[in-house]
N, C-alpha and C positions, 0 to 999 in steps of 0.2 A: 606060594605067598602065605597061605594059612599056617604052614609049618613054622614060618618066621613070626607068627603073631600079627600079620598084617592082613587087612581086608582088601580084597581085589575087586575092582570094578571093570567090566568089559563093555565096550560099546562098538557099534558099527555105524558107518555113515548113513544118514537118513535119505541120501540121494546118490545116484551114480556120480563118481568123481572123474574129471578129465585125467587122462593118463600122463600126469606131470608130477614130479616130485614136490613142487611147490604147493600143488593142490592137496597132496597127501599131508604135507607138513602143516598146512593151515587147518585141515580137518583134525589132526592130532591135537593141536593146541586148543582148538575150539572144544574138543572133548575134555581135555584136561581142565580148562577154565570152568566148564559146566560142572564137572565132578567136584572141583574145589569149592564152588559155590554150594553145591548140594551137601557136601560134607563139612561146610563151614571151616575149611582149611585156609590158613593164612600163608602157605608156601606151596609152590609147585617145584619139585626137585627133579632135574633132568640129569642124564648120565653123560653129557658131552665131555670129551677128554681132549688132551693136547693134540692128538692126531686129527681129531675133527677140526680143531682150530687151524692147524697147518693147511689142511685141505680147503677149508673155507677161505683163507687168505689167498691161496693160489687160485682158487676158482674165481674170486672177485678181481684179482689182477688180470686174469685172462678175459673176463667179461667186461672189465672197465669199471673203475671205482674211484672214489675220492678218499681223503684222509679218514673220514668216518667209517667207510667200508673196509679200509685196511685194518681197522681195529678189530675186525673179526667178530667172534661170538662174545657178547658181554657176560661177565660173571653174574650179573644181576640185572633184571629188567622187570620192574613192578614186583609181583609176587613170585616171579620165576627166578630160581637160583640154580647155579651150576657148580657145585663144590668139587667136582672131579676134573675141572679144566687143567689144573697143574700137573695131572698124571697122564702118562702115556698108555696106549692100549695094552702093550705087553706087560706093563707094571700091574695094571688092573687084572688082566687075565692070570698072571702068576699069583696074585693075592687070592683069587677065587680058587685056583687049583690047590694051592697050599692048604687052604682051609676046607677043601672038599665041598665047596658051595657050587651047586649046579647053575648053569647060565644058558641062555639061548642065543643063537646067532640069527639075525634077520637075513633071510635069503635074498632080499632085494639089495643088500649091500654088496652082492656079487654080480648083479645084473648089469652087463656092459651097456645097456640102453641108456643108462643115466650118466650124465656128464660127471657127477661127483664120483661115481664108481670108476670111470675111466681115469680121473685124476688120481684116485687112490691106488688103482692097480696098474696103471700104465705111466702116467706123467711123472708122478713122484718117484717111483722106482727108477725111471730112466734118468731123471735129474740126479738122483743120488749116485747112480753108476758113472755119470759123465762129469760130475762136478765135485771138486774137492770140498770137504767140510760137511757138516751136518745140515742138510737142506731143511729138514722139518724144524729143527731147533731155530734156525735163522728166520723161518717164516713166523714162528711163534714169537720170537723176539721183535720182529717187525710189527706184529700186532700190538705188542705191549707198548712199543715206542709210539705207534700211531695213536693209541688210546691216550697216552700222556699228552701228546701234542693236541689231540682233540679236546681234552679237558681244558687246556690253556686257551684254545680257541673259543670254547663255550664260555669261559670266564670273561673273555673280551667282549663276546657278543652280549652277555648279560649286562656288562657294564655299559655298553652302548645303548641297550634298551632302557636301562635305568636313567640314562642321561636324556635320551631322545624320545622315549615313549610318553605321549601326553596323557592318554587315557585308554583304558579298556572299556569298550562300549559293547552293547548287546550284539553279539555275533561278529565282533572284530576289534581292531586296535588302531589308534591314530598315533602317528609319530611325526617328528619334525624332519623333513627331507634333508635340509642343509646340514643338520646335526649328524644324521646317519651317513651322509655322503663324505664326511671327514674320515671315516674309517676305511681300511683296506676292503676291497670287494669280497674277500673271503670272509671277513667278519660280517659284512652286510648280508651275505648269503646265509650264514649261520643264524644271524639275528632274525631274519625272515622265517627260517625253518623253525626256530624256537617258538615264535609267535604262532605259526601254523600248528605246531604240536599242541599248543594250548587250546586250539580249536579242534583237536582230535583229527588233524590231517598231517600226513607225512609227505612232504614235497619231494619230488624227484630232483635230480641234479639239473635237468632241463628246466624245471619250474623255478628253482632258485636262480638259475642263470638269467631267465627272462626277468625275474624280479630285480636283480642287480642292474641289468641294463636299463630298466624303467626308472629305478631310483636315481640313476646317474643322468638320464636324458629325457624322461617322460614329461610331457607338457601338462599344464594345469587343465583339468577337465577331462583328461584322457584316462583310460584304464586298460589293464591287461589281465588275461586269464593266466594264473600261475599253476593251475591244476588242483585236483581234489575239491572242486567246487568253489575255490577261493579266487577272489579278484583283488588286484592292487590298483588303487585309484589315487591320482594326485588331485588335491584340492588346495590350490594356491601353494602356501609353503608347507602344507601337511600332506602326508601319505596315509591312506587308509587301507588296511588289509583285513579282509573278512569275507564272510558268507553273504550272499544276497539277503537284504533285510526282509524278514517275513512281512507279509501284508497284514499288519495288525489292524488295519481299517481306520477310518476317520469317523468320529462322532462330533459333528459341529454343534455349537451351542447357540441358541436363539434367544435374543432379548426382545420380548414382544412389545414392550411399551416403556414409558419413562418412569415406571414404578421401581420398586426394590425387589431384589431376588438374588439367588445364587445357584450355581450348578457346576458341573464338571465337563471339561472339554478334553477330548482325546484325539491326538494327532499321531498316528502310528503307535509307538510304544511310550510316547510322552503323554502325561496327564497333567491337567491344569485345573486349579480351583479358580472359579470366576464368581465375583460378587459385584453387584451394581446397586447403587443407591443415590439418592439426592436428598438433602445437600451432602456434599462429600465430607466425610469425617476428616479432622485434622490429621496430617501425615504423622505427627509425632505421637498420636494416639494409636493409629493402626500399625505403625512400624513398617509399612509396605514401601519399598523403594520407589522413588518417583518414576523410574523407567517402567514400573509394573502397573502404573495408573494412567488412565486416560480420562480427562474431564471433557465431556461433550456438552457444548452449549446448545440448549434446546432452542428451537426456532432458528437455528443457523443454517437450515437447508437440508439437514440429514433427515431421512424418512424411515419410519419404523415399519416392520420389525428389523432390528439389527441382527447381524450374525457374526460369530467368530469362527473362522475356518482356516484351512491352509491356503497357501498361495495358489493362484490359478494363472495360466498363461493369459497375458493381456491385461492383468491387473496394473492399475496406475494409481499414484497418489499425488494430490496437489499439494506441493510444498510452497514455501514463501517465494522460492525462485522460479516456480512454475511446475507444470505437470512432469512426473517422472515415472518410468516403468519400475515396478517393484523388482523385476528381474535385474535391472540396472542398479537398483539400490542394494540388492544383495551382493552384487559384484563389487560395488564401491566399498562395502563393509567387509568384503572378503569372507562371506558366509559360504561354507562348503556346500557343494551340490547336495550331499547326503543330508544336510540339515535344513535345507530350504523348505521342504514340505512339512516340517515339524515346528514352524514358527507361526504363532497365532496372528491372523489378519482380521481386523474388525472392518466390516463393510455394512453399508446401509441397505435398505430394500431395493435400491436402484443398482446395487453392486459397486457403488463408489467406495474406495478404500479410505477409511478414516484414520487407521492406526496400524502400523507394522510393529508388533511388540518389541520393545526395547531398541528399535531402530529409528522410527520416524513417526510423527504425528501430522495429520493434515493441517495446512496453514490457513489461508483465507477461508471465509465462509463458502460453503458449497453452492449456495444460491445467492446470486448477486442482484440487488435491486437496480433499476435503471438509474442513470446519472441524474442527480437532483437538478431542478431548474434553478436559474440564478435567483438568489435571495431566499431559497428554501433549504431547510436542514436535510441531511441525508435521510432516506426513507427508513433506514434501520436505526436512526437515533431516537431515543425516547423523547416524548413530549417534555416541555420545560417543567411541567408540574409533577412529572414522575421521576422516581429514582432510577438510576441505571440498573441493569439486570443484577440480581443478587445471587447467592449461592443456590437458592431454590430453583433457579433456572438452569442448573447444571446437573447432568447425570454423570456420576463418577463410576468408572468401571475399573476394577482391580483384577489382574490376571497373575496368579502365582503358580509356579510349577510345583507339583506334588512330589 
């Protein structure tokens, strides 16, 4: 290599490898990737040729594969490029001999223990002897046709994702089930595979098959494992594909009294700015949407300290029509299961729910006076010489997502 003006790096596996060609292949690429990073190289060039392509396609046919596998060895993947794929082994050997360039032969390429070697030395020669026409050339042509078909399939899958994918979230993606269900199941499979690749996971054919069946028939609230640590979950009309959400923790926020203050609430990966004050500033001044504001009437039965936290099993809120489970409220508003733990809930010191952020505010007063006697005003009505409660008797709480 030095005679050609090239620097040579040699490496050995840091641990014993299983006696499988796939293990050897993975170790070689790990070494090449590490060397490329060390040398600040932007390309890794391998010497795969047309014979390698024919052997790969036949190997995958015998093992079982789909259209993507029939495409064989790609000319480019990331920084790896294979410029010799159009040339046959004998063409390359003749080129080297003609120019008196020495070369090495890997002895493992002749070891019949390996399935690829048996394909090279036994299966392909037998096919060429018993079959009319150039077998290797036809296998290479099949790979080209499969790659072209796969490109068309990928284009359809990307179009489907552009139409159907609602949002890319931390660790996953949400998309509309009915939209994706309009496409052929092959397009659905590739769309799921493309999303998985964005999460650095390559799904098996079995994983994409499970995903397609779930897209077509999964029930809301159910989920399936599609492999690679990914799960596919249905949440009403949406599907969510992703990794299990990391436990980012919860930091609830406490409002100790009816004074003024501000703080930050964290529910998982979501963060909220919370400010409370009385009297409440005019909405047109703050610019805060009405759904992000809760006005608590002081003296209405709520007890301090207040707390803003996530939903808890058993939480109920008293609405104008009566008491209702927060869990049922989420279902009525079609809030996905994955989102329910990240919606702020305002409770008082007794654990009574006063406000479910952007969904519902408690209705009648929490504490009710006994019924008034005949001829007497209600206990909560102000005396005739006093004015009704003013804005100073209201604590305004604003919650905005950061």
